[in-house]
C-alpha positions in Angstrom: 14.1 -23.0 45.1 15.1 -23.5 41.7 12.4 -24.8 39.0 14.0 -28.3 39.0 13.7 -28.5 42.8 10.1 -27.5 42.7 9.7 -30.2 40.2 11.2 -32.8 42.6 9.1 -31.3 45.3 5.9 -32.1 43.3 7.2 -35.6 42.6 7.5 -34.9 38.8 11.1 -35.8 38.9 13.3 -37.6 41.5 15.7 -35.4 43.5 18.6 -37.5 42.5 18.0 -36.7 38.8 18.5 -32.8 39.1 22.1 -33.1 38.4 21.7 -35.6 35.6 19.0 -33.3 33.9 21.5 -30.3 34.2 24.4 -32.2 32.6 22.3 -33.6 29.9 21.0 -30.1 29.0 24.4 -28.7 29.0 26.3 -31.4 27.2 23.7 -32.5 24.8 21.3 -29.7 24.3 23.5 -26.5 24.6 22.0 -25.5 28.0 18.3 -26.0 27.0 16.6 -27.5 30.1 13.4 -28.0 28.1 14.9 -30.6 25.9 16.4 -32.4 28.7 13.2 -32.6 30.6 11.3 -33.9 27.4 13.8 -36.8 27.8 12.7 -37.6 31.1 8.9 -38.0 30.3 7.6 -34.5 30.2 5.5 -33.3 27.4 5.5 -29.7 26.0 2.0 -28.7 27.2 2.6 -29.8 30.8 6.2 -28.3 30.9 4.8 -24.8 29.7 2.1 -25.0 32.4 4.6 -25.9 35.2 6.8 -23.1 34.3 3.9 -20.7 34.1 3.1 -21.7 37.7 6.7 -21.4 39.0 7.4 -18.0 37.3 3.9 -16.6 37.8 3.6 -15.6 34.1 0.9 -16.5 31.7 1.6 -19.0 29.2 0.5 -18.6 25.6 0.1 -21.2 22.6 0.7 -19.8 19.3 -1.7 -20.4 16.4 0.6 -19.7 13.2 -2.5 -19.5 10.9 -3.8 -16.3 12.8 -0.2 -14.8 13.3 0.1 -11.6 11.6 3.7 -11.1 10.1 3.5 -7.4 10.6 4.0 -8.1 14.1 7.7 -8.8 13.7 8.4 -5.2 13.1 8.4 -4.7 16.9 11.5 -6.9 17.6 14.4 -7.3 15.2 15.3 -10.6 14.1 18.9 -10.4 15.5 17.4 -9.5 18.9 14.7 -12.2 18.7 17.4 -14.9 18.1 19.9 -13.9 20.7 17.5 -13.3 23.6 14.9 -15.7 22.8 12.1 -13.3 22.8 9.4 -12.9 19.9 6.4 -10.7 19.4 3.3 -13.0 19.4 0.2 -10.6 19.4 -1.3 -7.1 19.8 -4.3 -6.5 22.2 -5.6 -3.1 23.1 -2.2 -1.4 21.9 -0.2 -3.7 23.9 2.3 -5.9 22.4 2.4 -9.5 23.5 5.9 -10.8 23.8 6.8 -14.5 24.1 9.8 -15.5 26.0 11.6 -18.9 26.6 13.4 -18.2 29.8 12.3 -15.5 32.3 15.6 -15.9 34.2 17.6 -14.4 31.4 18.2 -10.8 32.7 19.7 -10.0 29.4 16.5 -10.8 27.6 14.6 -8.6 30.1 17.1 -5.7 29.7 16.6 -6.1 25.9 13.0 -5.9 25.9 12.9 -2.7 28.2 15.4 -1.1 25.9 13.5 -2.0 22.7 10.2 -0.8 23.8 11.3 2.2 25.8 12.6 3.8 22.4 9.0 4.1 21.1 7.1 4.1 24.5 5.2 1.0 23.5 3.7 -1.0 26.2 4.2 -4.8 26.2 3.1 -7.8 28.2 5.4 -11.0 28.7 4.2 -14.5 28.1 5.8 -18.0 28.3 5.9 -19.9 25.1 7.2 -23.3 24.1 10.5 -23.8 22.2 8.5 -25.1 19.3 6.4 -22.0 19.1 9.4 -19.9 19.5 11.0 -21.6 16.6 7.7 -21.2 14.3 7.8 -17.4 15.0 11.5 -17.1 14.5 11.2 -19.0 11.0 8.5 -16.5 10.3 11.3 -13.7 10.2 12.9 -15.6 7.2 9.9 -14.8 5.1 10.8 -13.6 1.9 14.6 -13.4 2.8 14.8 -17.0 3.8 12.9 -18.3 0.8 14.8 -16.1 -1.5 18.2 -17.6 0.1 16.8 -21.2 -0.5 15.8 -20.4 -4.1 19.2 -18.8 -4.9 21.0 -21.9 -3.5 18.8 -24.0 -5.6 19.4 -21.9 -8.7 23.2 -22.1 -8.1 23.0 -25.8 -8.2 20.4 -26.3 -11.2 22.1 -23.8 -13.6 25.2 -26.0 -13.3 23.4 -28.3 -15.3 22.8 -26.7 -18.8 19.4 -28.4 -19.6 18.0 -27.1 -16.2 18.4 -23.3 -16.9 15.4 -23.1 -19.2 13.3 -25.0 -16.7 14.3 -22.7 -13.9 12.9 -19.7 -15.8 9.9 -21.2 -17.7 8.8 -24.2 -15.5 8.4 -27.6 -17.0 7.7 -27.6 -20.9 4.3 -29.1 -20.1 3.3 -26.5 -17.8 0.8 -23.8 -19.0 0.7 -20.4 -17.9 -2.5 -20.9 -15.8 -0.8 -23.7 -14.0 2.2 -21.6 -13.5 0.1 -18.7 -12.1 -1.8 -21.2 -9.8 1.6 -22.6 -8.5 2.8 -19.0 -7.9 -0.2 -18.2 -5.8 -0.1 -21.5 -3.8 2.1 -20.7 -0.8 2.4 -24.4 0.2 3.7 -25.2 -3.3 6.3 -22.4 -3.7 9.1 -24.4 -2.1 8.7 -27.2 -4.7 9.1 -24.9 -7.6 12.0 -24.1 -9.9 14.0 -21.5 -8.3 13.2 -18.5 -10.5 9.5 -19.4 -10.4 9.8 -19.3 -6.4 11.6 -16.1 -6.3 9.0 -14.3 -8.3 6.2 -16.0 -6.4 7.9 -14.9 -3.1 8.2 -11.2 -4.4 4.5 -11.0 -5.5 3.1 -12.7 -2.2 5.2 -10.6 0.1 4.3 -7.5 -1.8 0.5 -8.3 -1.5 0.8 -9.2 2.2 2.7 -6.1 3.1 0.1 -3.8 1.5 2.3 -2.7 -1.3 0.9 -0.8 -4.3 4.0 -1.3 -6.6 6.9 -3.4 -7.1 10.3 -2.0 -8.6 12.8 -4.3 -10.0 16.1 -2.5 -10.8 19.5 -3.4 -12.0 22.2 -1.0 -10.5 25.0 -2.7 -12.3 26.3 -4.4 -9.1 23.1 -5.9 -7.7 19.4 -6.2 -8.4 17.3 -4.1 -6.0 13.8 -4.8 -5.3 11.6 -2.0 -3.8 7.9 -1.9 -2.6 5.9 1.2 -2.6 3.9 1.3 0.6 1.6 4.2 1.5 3.3 6.1 -1.2 6.8 5.6 -0.1 9.3 3.4 -1.8 11.3 0.8 0.6 14.2 -1.4 -0.3 12.9 -4.7 0.7 15.5 -7.0 -1.0 18.7 -7.1 -3.0 19.4 -10.0 -5.4 22.6 -11.0 -7.0 23.2 -10.1 -10.7 23.3 -13.9 -11.9 19.4 -14.0 -11.3 18.3 -10.7 -13.1 17.7 -12.0 -16.5 15.9 -15.0 -15.2 13.7 -13.0 -12.9 12.8 -10.4 -15.6 12.2 -13.3 -18.1 9.7 -15.1 -15.7 7.8 -11.8 -15.2 7.6 -11.3 -18.9 6.3 -14.9 -19.5 3.5 -14.3 -17.0 2.7 -10.9 -18.6 2.8 -12.2 -22.0 5.4 -9.8 -23.2 8.2 -10.6 -25.9 11.1 -12.1 -24.2 13.6 -11.1 -27.2 12.4 -7.4 -27.1 14.8 -5.6 -24.7 15.3 -2.3 -26.7 11.9 -0.8 -26.2 9.2 -0.5 -23.4 6.6 -3.0 -23.0 3.3 -3.1 -21.1 1.3 -6.3 -20.0 -0.3 -7.9 -17.0 -1.4 -11.0 -15.4 -3.5 -12.3 -12.5 -2.8 -14.5 -9.6 -4.7 -15.9 -6.6 -2.9 -15.0 -3.5 -4.3 -15.5 0.0 -7.6 -16.7 -1.5 -7.9 -13.3 -3.5 -7.6 -12.6 -7.1 -4.8 -10.1 -7.7 -4.2 -8.2 -10.8 -0.6 -7.2 -11.9 0.1 -4.5 -14.4 3.5 -4.9 -15.8 5.9 -2.2 -17.4 9.4 -2.8 -18.7 11.7 0.1 -19.4 15.2 -0.3 -21.1 17.8 1.3 -19.0 21.7 1.6 -19.0 22.0 -1.8 -17.0 19.2 -3.5 -18.5 15.3 -3.6 -18.3 13.5 -2.1 -15.2 10.4 -3.6 -14.3 7.6 -2.1 -12.4 4.4 -4.0 -11.4 1.2 -2.1 -10.3 -0.8 -4.3 -7.8 -4.7 -4.1 -8.2 -6.5 -5.9 -5.4 -10.1 -5.9 -6.9 -11.4 -7.6 -3.9 -10.7 -4.6 -1.7 -13.5 -3.1 -3.4 -14.4 0.5 -4.7 -14.2 3.1 -2.1 -17.2 5.3 -1.4 -16.9 9.0 -1.7 -17.1 9.3 2.4 -14.2 7.3 2.6 -11.9 9.5 0.6 -11.3 12.0 3.5 -13.1 15.1 1.7 -14.5 17.9 3.9 -18.2 18.3 4.0 -17.9 21.6 1.9 -15.8 19.4 -0.8 -18.3 16.6 -0.6 -21.3 18.9 -1.3 -19.5 20.2 -4.3 -19.0 16.7 -5.8 -22.4 15.5 -5.2 -24.0 18.7 -6.7 -21.8 18.3 -9.8 -22.7 14.5 -10.2 -26.4 15.5 -9.8 -26.4 17.8 -12.8 -27.9 16.6 -16.1 -24.7 17.5 -18.1 -21.3 18.8 -17.8 -17.4 17.9 -17.5 -15.9 16.9 -14.2 -12.2 16.9 -14.2 -9.7 15.6 -11.7 -6.0 16.5 -11.8 -2.9 15.2 -10.0 0.4 13.2 -10.6 0.5 9.6 -11.2 -0.4 7.7 -7.9 -2.4 10.6 -6.4 -5.7 8.6 -6.3 -7.5 10.0 -9.3 -8.7 6.6 -10.4 -9.9 5.9 -6.9 -11.9 9.2 -6.9 -13.3 8.4 -10.4 -14.5 5.1 -9.2 -16.0 6.5 -6.0 -17.9 8.9 -8.1 -19.3 6.3 -10.5 -20.2 4.2 -7.3 -22.4 7.3 -6.3 -24.5 7.3 -9.3 -27.8 5.7 -10.0 -26.5 2.8 -12.1 -30.0 1.2 -12.4 -31.6 4.1 -14.3 -28.7 5.5 -16.0 -26.5 4.2 -18.8 -23.0 4.6 -17.6 -20.0 3.6 -19.6 -16.3 3.9 -19.0 -13.1 4.0 -21.2 -10.2 2.9 -19.1 -6.4 2.0 -19.6 -6.7 -0.6 -17.9 -9.8 -1.5 -16.1 -8.6 -1.5 -12.5 -11.8 -2.5 -10.6 -15.2 -3.8 -11.9 -18.3 -2.0 -11.0 -21.8 -3.6 -11.2 -24.0 -2.2 -13.8 -21.0 0.1 -15.3 -20.2 -0.9 -18.8 -16.4 -0.7 -18.7 -14.4 -0.7 -21.7 -10.5 -1.1 -22.1 -8.7 0.8 -24.7 -6.0 -1.1 -26.9 -3.9 1.5 -28.8 -1.9 -1.0 -30.6 -5.0 -1.9 -32.7 -6.2 1.7 -32.9 -8.7 1.6 -30.1 -7.6 4.6 -28.3 -9.5 7.0 -26.1 -10.6 9.2 -29.0 -11.8 6.0 -31.1 -13.6 4.6 -27.9 -15.2 8.0 -27.0 -16.7 8.3 -30.6 -18.1 4.8 -30.2 -19.4 5.4 -26.7 -21.5 8.3 -27.9 -23.3 5.9 -30.2 -24.2 3.8 -27.0 -26.9 6.1 -25.8 -24.9 6.8 -22.7 -26.1 9.1 -19.8 -22.6 9.3 -18.0 -19.3 8.8 -19.6 -16.0 8.1 -17.6 -12.8 8.6 -19.7 -9.6 7.7 -17.9 -7.5 10.3 -19.0 -7.6 13.2 -21.7 -4.3 13.0 -23.2 -4.7 14.9 -26.6 -6.6 17.6 -28.4 -8.9 15.1 -30.2 -10.1 13.4 -26.9 -10.6 16.7 -25.2 -12.8 17.9 -28.1 -15.0 14.8 -28.0 -15.2 15.1 -24.2 -16.3 18.6 -24.4 -18.7 17.9 -27.3 -20.3 15.0 -25.2 -20.6 17.4 -22.3 -22.3 20.0 -24.5 -24.8 17.4 -25.8 -26.4 16.5 -22.5 -24.0 14.0 -21.0 -22.0 14.0 -17.8 -18.4 13.4 -18.6 -15.9 12.4 -15.9 -12.0 12.4 -16.7 -8.6 13.4 -15.5 -5.7 15.7 -16.7 -2.1 16.3 -15.7 -1.8 19.9 -14.2 -0.4 20.9 -10.9 -3.7 22.4 -9.4 -7.3 22.7 -10.2 -6.8 26.2 -11.6 -4.4 24.9 -14.2 -7.2 22.9 -15.7 -8.6 25.8 -17.8 -5.3 27.0 -19.2 -4.3 23.4 -19.8 -7.6 22.8 -22.0 -6.8 26.1 -23.9 -3.3 24.8 -24.5 -4.8 21.6 -26.0 -6.6 23.7 -28.4 -10.1 24.1 -26.8 -11.7 27.4 -27.2 -12.6 29.2 -24.1 -16.2 29.7 -25.3 -16.7 25.9 -25.2 -15.0 25.3 -21.8 -17.0 27.9 -19.9 -20.4 26.4 -20.4 -19.3 22.6 -20.0 -16.8 22.6 -17.2 -18.8 22.0 -14.1 -16.1 21.0 -11.6 -12.3 21.2 -11.5 -10.5 19.3 -8.7 -6.9 18.6 -7.9 -5.7 16.0 -5.2 -2.8 14.4 -3.5 -2.4 11.5 -1.2 -1.0 12.0 2.4 -0.1 9.8 5.1 -3.1 9.3 7.5 -2.4 9.8 11.1 -3.1 7.1 13.6 -5.6 8.1 16.5 -3.8 5.7 18.8 -0.5 7.7 18.7 -2.0 11.3 19.1 -1.2 13.7 21.7 -1.8 17.4 22.0 1.0 19.8 22.2 1.1 23.8 22.3 1.0 25.3 18.9 4.5 25.8 17.4 5.0 29.5 16.8 6.8 28.5 13.3 3.7 26.5 12.4 1.2 29.2 13.4 3.2 31.7 11.3 3.1 29.3 8.1 -0.6 28.8 8.7 -1.4 32.6 9.0 0.8 33.2 5.7 -0.9 30.5 3.8 -4.4 31.9 4.3 -3.4 35.6 4.2 -4.8 36.0 0.6 -8.1 34.4 1.3 -11.1 37.0 1.6 -11.6 38.1 5.0 -15.0 36.8 5.3 -13.8 33.3 4.9 -10.7 34.0 6.7 -12.6 34.8 9.9 -14.2 31.3 9.8 -10.6 29.7 10.1 -10.0 29.1 13.7 -6.5 28.4 14.6 -6.3 26.4 18.0 -3.8 27.0 20.7 -2.9 23.5 20.6 -1.7 21.2 17.7 -1.4 17.3 17.3 1.9 15.5 17.6 2.0 11.9 16.3 4.2 9.5 18.2 4.9 5.8 17.3 2.6 3.4 19.0 1.9 -0.4 19.4 -0.7 -0.1 16.7 1.4 2.2 14.4 5.1 2.0 14.9 5.5 5.0 12.2 2.7 7.1 13.6 0.7 6.8 10.5 -1.5 4.1 8.6 -2.7 4.3 5.1 -3.3 7.5 3.2 -6.2 10.1 2.6 -6.6 12.7 0.2 -5.9 16.5 0.2 -8.2 18.3 -2.2 -8.6 21.5 -3.9 -11.7 22.3 -6.0 -14.2 24.8 -7.5 -17.5 24.7 -9.0 -17.9 26.8 -12.4 -20.6 29.3 -11.9 -21.7 32.4 -13.8 -18.9 34.6 -12.5 -16.3 31.9 -13.1 -17.6 31.4 -16.8 -17.3 35.1 -17.5 -13.6 34.9 -16.4 -12.9 31.8 -18.5 -14.2 33.5 -21.6 -11.6 36.1 -21.4 -8.7 33.3 -21.5 -7.3 34.1 -18.2 -4.1 33.1 -16.6 -4.0 30.9 -13.6 -3.2 34.0 -11.4 -6.4 35.8 -12.7 -8.6 32.7 -12.1 -6.8 32.4 -8.6 -7.8 35.8 -7.3 -11.4 35.5 -8.3 -11.6 31.9 -6.7 -10.0 33.3 -3.5 -12.5 36.0 -3.3 -15.2 33.3 -3.4 -13.5 31.2 -0.6 -11.7 28.5 -2.4 -9.4 26.5 -0.3 -6.2 25.4 -1.8 -4.9 21.8 -1.4 -2.2 23.0 1.1 -4.9 24.9 3.2 -7.1 21.7 3.1 -4.2 19.5 4.5 -3.6 22.2 7.2 -7.2 22.0 8.2 -7.1 18.2 8.3 -3.9 18.4 10.4 -5.5 20.7 13.0 -8.3 18.1 13.4 -5.6 15.5 13.9 -6.3 13.7 10.6 -2.7 13.8 9.2 0.8 15.0 10.7 1.6 18.7 10.2 4.9 17.6 8.8 3.1 16.2 5.7 1.7 19.6 5.0 5.2 21.0 4.0 5.2 18.2 1.4 2.4 19.7 -0.7 
């Protein structure tokens, strides 16, 4: 019995209407039976309930406000459009899929093929045509809105008087009003094309969890890339004719000079996106094909992480807390840009007794605001750099000082002097590992006899992708991996090496419904050492990195790569990420 025949048996339609309904569906609605039935008096909810009973499938109504766009990654837009299938939810690691026509065998085959590749479980629900179209429109997201903005731009710039407004907005519009419009998703579609393009970029980057936005002119197109979990992904390409307008719009928001294209500029702005205040740090760099723009995204409302959320081992956590508990000393963190140094510094400040201590920070820029910490932002263009700021801070009766970065000899000398005179000083350096901190300070002109008594804790860190528990499975230990682990720990003192137990199994990470990539977020891999009397004596001899390394290995120091190995053996990070350190 067909669905229409069942409707006739139930008295919902007349038997002699079946042929007419089929003809109308084919001739007027492209085969869409639902639309034809609407014309015969059925409403959407009633029809969905009737189909649910006939096909013995649960029906589901879509709430677009609670719909999460990241669900769209489970089914490609082309497949969704062709087979009338869309992802509509995720519960207990099972993807909920909405379908219009369960009788479409091609759609069922497509679902089996799509989800069999990742082994992801799924459950089918009946949805209405309207809900299907709503989800399908969500695929457009940034791409669809960009296409509309590009179309509008082509129309507007054909009128000479409009081009300036397309970039600047109306002449009576203030920067604050423009930012508010940029942050208002409902108003985006009404804005000038260039304003809309930039607004869509910012909103999409924030919603996608990006830390940076890169806008690059390749000479043939404009490439937009988002950095998510430390990896750059090309998110969009734009035509060349909008490049100058997009760059100009960002410069206006960041209060940079529009006419200066020959040298780098730095600025920033804030916008309210999804109800949150988001800060954007903007940097421009002249390149062969024009200015490259990079925007760092700072979401202050995510809050400052606590030390226990950084992924430190209990041994490393104990060392950090001991160093922070000392009455004076220098704590230095090293690592490349984007390795989480600032996050660690903020977590350390968050650990301190801010009520009974005077804590002052000197930053470039202030990324997150911490209650009861006096945070000051340097402004080198007016002579207020790290060195000048540090001199002023020392007159502010501080207990603890955080300096964003030690960049030169003068700042290093002032930091050392502050630590020698009874202050705890936290800062960062650029070296490859924790051991390189001592030679780096010596290279900057700091005498070893000053470094030895002041340096309390030296640490290095990198960020590595964090494994999803939902995608874990144990497999036999790979012989090649075991050989690598044995070799890595081979020069560690035997007393400590005996404590390293290599299991017979290791973790493999496979895509799951919750984590299609097998990873979600990042965590730190650390290397650190405390300076005790023995290390002080070594520093006084102006040692090489290798000489410091040998002493520390005898004392049981774990390298950054070894820390990552141990985390992988515990199932915290994929083993393949160890090889990137």
